[in-house]
BAMAR-90336 format. One line per field, with one value per residue (C-alpha): residue in three letters; residue number from 1; z, x, y. Coordinates in Angstrom, 1 decimal, always signed. Example, Ala and Ser with C-alpha at 12.3 -4.5 7.8 and 13.67 -1.06 7.14 Angstrom:
2
type: c(ALA:SER);
seq: c(1:2);
zz: c(+7.8:+7.1);
xx: c(+12.3:+13.7);
yy: c(-4.5:-1.1);
//
This chain:
208
type: c(MET:GLU:ILE:THR:PRO:ALA:ALA:GLY:SER:ASP:HIS:GLU:ILE:PRO:GLU:HIS:LEU:PHE:MET:CYS:SER:LYS:LEU:TYR:LEU:ALA:ALA:PHE:ARG:GLY:TYR:THR:ASP:GLU:VAL:CYS:SER:LEU:LEU:ALA:GLY:SER:SER:GLY:ALA:ALA:VAL:GLU:PRO:ALA:ASN:SER:ARG:PRO:SER:PRO:ALA:ALA:GLN:GLU:ARG:ALA:ASN:HIS:HIS:GLY:GLY:CYS:SER:ILE:ARG:GLU:VAL:THR:ALA:ASP:ARG:SER:THR:LEU:LEU:HIS:ILE:ALA:ALA:GLY:GLN:GLY:HIS:ASP:ASP:LEU:ILE:ALA:GLU:LEU:CYS:ARG:HIS:ASP:SER:SER:LEU:LEU:SER:SER:THR:SER:SER:SER:GLY:ASP:THR:PRO:LEU:HIS:CYS:ALA:ALA:MET:ALA:GLY:HIS:ALA:GLY:ALA:VAL:GLN:LYS:ILE:VAL:ARG:LEU:ALA:ARG:VAL:ASN:VAL:GLU:GLU:ASP:ARG:MET:ARG:ALA:MET:LEU:HIS:GLY:LYS:ASN:VAL:ALA:GLY:ASP:THR:ALA:LEU:HIS:LEU:ALA:ALA:ARG:HIS:GLY:HIS:GLY:GLU:ALA:VAL:GLU:GLU:LEU:MET:GLY:VAL:ALA:PRO:GLU:THR:ALA:SER:GLU:LEU:ASN:VAL:ALA:GLY:VAL:SER:PRO:LEU:TYR:LEU:ALA:VAL:MET:ARG:ARG:SER:GLN:LEU:LYS:ALA:TYR:THR:GLU:LYS);
seq: c(1:2:3:4:5:6:7:8:9:10:11:12:13:14:15:16:17:18:19:20:21:22:23:24:25:26:27:28:29:30:31:32:33:34:35:36:37:38:39:40:41:42:43:44:45:46:47:48:49:50:51:52:53:54:55:56:57:58:59:60:61:62:63:64:65:66:67:68:69:70:71:72:73:74:75:76:77:78:79:80:81:82:83:84:85:86:87:88:89:90:91:92:93:94:95:96:97:98:99:100:101:102:103:104:105:106:107:108:109:110:111:112:113:114:115:116:117:118:119:120:121:122:123:124:125:126:127:128:129:130:131:132:133:134:135:136:137:138:139:140:141:142:143:144:145:146:147:148:149:150:151:152:153:154:155:156:157:158:159:160:161:162:163:164:165:166:167:168:169:170:171:172:173:174:175:176:177:178:179:180:181:182:183:184:185:186:187:188:189:190:191:192:193:194:195:196:197:198:199:200:201:202:203:204:205:206:207:208);
zz: c(+106.6:+103.7:+100.8:+98.9:+96.2:+97.3:+94.7:+93.3:+90.8:+88.5:+87.7:+86.3:+88.9:+89.5:+88.3:+91.8:+93.1:+90.7:+92.8:+92.2:+91.1:+94.2:+96.5:+94.5:+94.4:+98.1:+99.0:+96.6:+98.1:+101.6:+102.6:+105.4:+106.4:+102.9:+102.5:+105.7:+104.6:+101.3:+102.9:+105.4:+102.6:+104.2:+101.1:+99.0:+96.1:+92.4:+91.8:+89.4:+87.3:+89.2:+86.5:+86.0:+87.7:+89.3:+87.4:+89.1:+89.8:+91.4:+93.5:+94.6:+95.4:+97.5:+99.6:+100.6:+103.4:+102.0:+98.7:+98.5:+99.7:+101.5:+99.3:+96.0:+93.8:+90.8:+87.4:+88.7:+91.8:+94.1:+97.3:+99.2:+101.4:+98.4:+97.3:+100.8:+101.3:+97.9:+98.7:+102.2:+103.9:+107.4:+109.0:+106.2:+106.5:+110.2:+109.6:+106.8:+108.9:+111.8:+109.5:+107.8:+108.8:+106.2:+103.7:+105.0:+103.1:+99.9:+96.7:+93.4:+90.0:+90.1:+93.5:+95.4:+99.0:+100.6:+102.2:+98.7:+97.6:+100.6:+100.1:+96.4:+96.9:+99.7:+102.3:+105.4:+107.7:+105.9:+106.0:+109.8:+110.2:+108.2:+110.2:+113.5:+112.5:+111.3:+114.7:+116.4:+114.1:+113.0:+114.5:+114.4:+111.7:+109.5:+110.2:+109.0:+105.8:+105.1:+105.5:+103.3:+100.8:+97.1:+94.1:+90.7:+90.0:+93.2:+94.9:+98.6:+99.9:+100.7:+97.1:+95.9:+98.5:+97.7:+93.9:+94.1:+96.5:+99.4:+102.3:+105.1:+103.9:+103.7:+107.3:+108.5:+106.8:+107.9:+111.4:+111.5:+109.0:+108.3:+107.0:+103.9:+102.6:+101.1:+99.6:+95.8:+93.3:+90.0:+88.4:+91.2:+92.7:+96.4:+98.1:+99.4:+95.8:+94.9:+97.8:+96.8:+93.3:+94.9:+97.7:+99.5:+101.3:+102.5:+106.0:+106.7:+105.8:+107.4:+110.8:+111.1);
xx: c(+109.2:+108.5:+107.6:+104.8:+102.4:+98.8:+97.4:+100.4:+102.8:+103.2:+99.6:+96.7:+94.6:+91.3:+88.4:+86.9:+90.0:+90.1:+89.3:+85.8:+85.6:+83.6:+86.2:+89.1:+87.6:+86.7:+90.3:+91.8:+89.8:+90.5:+86.9:+87.6:+84.0:+83.0:+85.8:+84.8:+81.2:+82.0:+84.2:+81.4:+78.9:+76.5:+76.5:+75.2:+76.7:+75.8:+72.1:+71.6:+68.4:+65.8:+65.7:+69.4:+72.0:+75.0:+78.2:+81.0:+82.9:+79.9:+79.2:+82.8:+82.9:+79.7:+81.5:+84.2:+83.1:+79.6:+80.6:+84.2:+87.3:+90.2:+92.5:+91.3:+94.0:+94.2:+95.6:+99.1:+98.4:+98.3:+96.2:+94.0:+97.0:+99.1:+96.4:+96.0:+99.7:+100.3:+97.6:+98.7:+95.5:+96.8:+93.5:+92.6:+96.1:+95.5:+92.1:+93.2:+96.1:+93.7:+91.7:+94.7:+98.3:+99.7:+99.0:+102.1:+104.2:+102.2:+103.8:+102.6:+103.7:+106.6:+107.6:+106.6:+105.3:+102.9:+106.0:+107.5:+104.3:+104.2:+107.9:+107.6:+104.7:+106.4:+103.8:+106.0:+103.1:+102.1:+105.7:+105.7:+102.3:+103.3:+106.6:+104.7:+102.1:+104.8:+106.6:+103.4:+102.4:+105.6:+108.8:+112.0:+113.7:+110.6:+110.5:+114.0:+113.2:+110.4:+112.6:+115.3:+112.8:+113.5:+111.3:+112.1:+114.4:+116.2:+115.0:+114.2:+111.7:+114.5:+115.7:+112.3:+112.0:+115.4:+115.0:+111.8:+113.2:+110.9:+113.1:+110.6:+110.1:+113.8:+114.2:+111.5:+113.2:+116.7:+115.4:+114.6:+117.0:+120.0:+122.0:+119.8:+121.5:+124.2:+122.0:+122.5:+119.7:+120.0:+121.6:+124.3:+122.9:+122.5:+120.0:+123.0:+124.2:+120.8:+120.9:+124.3:+122.9:+120.0:+122.1:+119.0:+118.6:+122.2:+121.5:+119.2:+122.1:+125.0:+123.2:+122.9);
yy: c(+88.3:+86.0:+88.1:+86.4:+87.4:+87.8:+85.5:+83.6:+85.2:+82.2:+81.6:+83.5:+85.3:+83.5:+85.6:+85.8:+87.4:+90.3:+93.4:+94.7:+98.4:+99.6:+98.1:+99.6:+103.1:+103.0:+102.0:+104.5:+107.3:+106.2:+105.5:+103.1:+102.6:+101.8:+99.3:+97.6:+97.6:+96.0:+93.4:+92.6:+92.4:+94.9:+97.1:+94.2:+92.4:+93.0:+92.1:+89.1:+88.8:+86.8:+84.0:+83.7:+81.6:+83.4:+83.1:+81.0:+84.2:+85.9:+82.8:+82.5:+86.2:+85.8:+83.1:+85.7:+88.1:+88.2:+90.0:+91.2:+89.5:+91.2:+89.0:+90.5:+92.0:+94.4:+93.4:+94.0:+92.0:+95.0:+94.3:+96.7:+97.5:+98.4:+100.9:+102.4:+102.7:+104.3:+106.9:+107.5:+106.5:+105.7:+104.8:+102.3:+100.8:+100.1:+98.7:+96.4:+95.1:+94.5:+92.2:+90.5:+91.4:+89.0:+91.8:+93.5:+91.0:+90.7:+91.7:+93.0:+91.6:+94.0:+92.7:+95.9:+95.5:+98.0:+99.6:+100.1:+101.8:+104.2:+105.1:+105.6:+108.0:+109.8:+109.2:+109.3:+108.8:+105.6:+104.4:+104.9:+103.2:+100.2:+99.8:+100.1:+97.6:+95.2:+95.5:+94.5:+91.7:+90.0:+88.6:+90.7:+88.6:+88.9:+92.6:+92.9:+91.0:+93.4:+96.5:+94.9:+93.5:+94.2:+94.3:+92.9:+95.8:+95.1:+98.3:+98.5:+100.9:+103.2:+103.2:+104.3:+107.1:+108.4:+108.2:+110.2:+112.8:+112.1:+113.3:+112.6:+109.0:+108.6:+109.8:+107.3:+104.4:+105.4:+105.6:+101.9:+100.4:+102.7:+99.7:+99.6:+102.8:+100.6:+98.0:+97.6:+97.2:+95.3:+98.3:+98.4:+101.6:+102.2:+104.6:+106.5:+107.1:+108.3:+110.7:+112.0:+112.7:+114.7:+116.2:+117.5:+114.1:+113.7:+114.9:+111.9:+109.6:+111.4:+111.7:+107.9);
//
């Protein structure tokens, strides 16, 4: 899977693609219906004074799904799927991917994919959900690229799960890509080394 930024990493984010606060909070809290409503525009956009012209940003936003756009990002270029994955909102993850499966390969400014976010936070269910959705929506070689994808520090999702001591997330990732245990990051450290340092996760590696 080609790992690409949601809004382009080498350019400033267009104003209309900055995530609106209502959309961010709904995604952070896992309010799937509210997120869908905002994207559909049924909750209404911000009201402009009757005698004023809408700003270019407001006009552009109104052209995307009636109010908010599924491609909006935060200041660090995290997408809605990054937020949902980081908070472990499995239902929202599924709904977002139903609307736009390309979000699975989107990266933040630090190079993290939604899978990185789920692994770092230790949400094993979200890790499993993302992997299952990727299997359905992408080809095998692109699926492999996602599992082996590295952020700017060279960390795979498995690195992050291991570093933060999330045993269940480690087991989920080892179940689909055990070969990533030997991947080295920029510092020359592998997930297996991190597991040895923690010891409590060694079982997940030695059984593969």
